[in-house]
Structures are given as structure tokens and as C-alpha cells.
C-alpha positions as CSV (number, residue, x, y, z in Angstrom):
1,M,-0.2,0.1,0.4
2,S,1.5,3.3,-0.7
3,R,2.3,5.9,1.7
4,R,1.2,8.9,-0.3
5,R,-1.6,10.8,0.2
6,E,-5.0,9.8,-0.8
7,I,-5.8,11.2,-4.4
8,P,-9.3,13.1,-4.4
9,K,-12.0,11.7,-7.0
10,R,-12.4,14.0,-9.6
11,Q,-15.9,15.9,-10.2
12,I,-17.1,15.1,-14.1
13,T,-18.0,18.6,-15.2
14,P,-21.8,18.3,-16.7
15,D,-22.2,18.0,-20.6
16,A,-22.1,21.3,-22.6
17,K,-24.8,20.6,-24.8
18,Y,-27.7,19.0,-22.1
19,K,-25.9,20.6,-19.1
20,D,-26.3,17.2,-17.2
21,R,-23.5,14.7,-15.8
22,L,-25.0,11.3,-16.9
23,V,-24.4,12.4,-20.7
24,A,-21.0,13.4,-20.1
25,K,-20.2,10.3,-18.3
26,F,-21.6,8.1,-21.1
27,A,-19.4,10.2,-23.3
28,N,-16.6,9.7,-21.4
29,V,-17.2,5.7,-21.6
30,L,-18.1,6.1,-25.3
31,M,-14.7,7.7,-25.8
32,Y,-12.1,5.8,-28.0
33,G,-8.1,6.8,-27.6
34,G,-8.8,10.3,-26.3
35,K,-10.7,11.2,-28.6
36,K,-13.9,13.3,-26.5
37,S,-15.2,15.4,-29.6
38,T,-15.9,12.3,-32.0
39,A,-17.5,10.8,-28.9
40,E,-19.5,13.7,-28.5
41,S,-20.7,13.8,-31.8
42,I,-21.5,10.4,-32.1
43,L,-23.9,10.6,-28.8
44,Y,-25.3,13.7,-30.0
45,G,-26.2,12.6,-33.7
46,A,-27.7,9.2,-31.3
47,F,-30.0,12.1,-29.5
48,D,-30.9,13.7,-32.7
49,V,-32.0,10.2,-34.4
50,I,-34.0,9.5,-31.4
51,E,-35.7,12.6,-31.4
52,A,-36.4,12.6,-34.8
53,R,-37.9,9.1,-34.8
54,Y,-39.8,9.2,-31.6
55,K,-40.8,12.7,-31.1
56,E,-39.6,12.9,-27.6
57,D,-37.0,14.3,-25.4
58,A,-33.8,12.4,-26.2
59,I,-32.3,12.8,-22.7
60,E,-35.7,11.1,-21.0
61,V,-35.4,8.5,-23.1
62,F,-31.9,8.1,-22.8
63,R,-32.7,7.9,-19.0
């Protein structure tokens, strides 16, 4: 066990477009190779498809 101090957990900043921490967390999990903007564009594209097909709020369907 390390003798150094305990590192505090980082706070996940809310998503820029929807201001939601769950969306930001999912984008971080979806991210591959450090390309967060690509992961966010894939996620936002999926939300657009959800809104177009189901005529509902994408965040509510996501939750």
C-alpha cells in the first residue's frame, strides 16, 4: 500500500450541450483513444435520431 496521500476523486463536469452529468459520463465511456469530440458527436447524432424518430426528448429516452 502506498504511503502517499490519498488522491481525491475528480468531479465530472456536466455536458456542454445538455448540462447533464450522466450524458458526460456516457460520452467519457464511449470515448476511444482520447477523442472526446468524436464521442460527443456520435452521442449527439444518436440523440438527434431519437428525437426525429420518436418525437420525444432524447434525454428522457436516454435515462
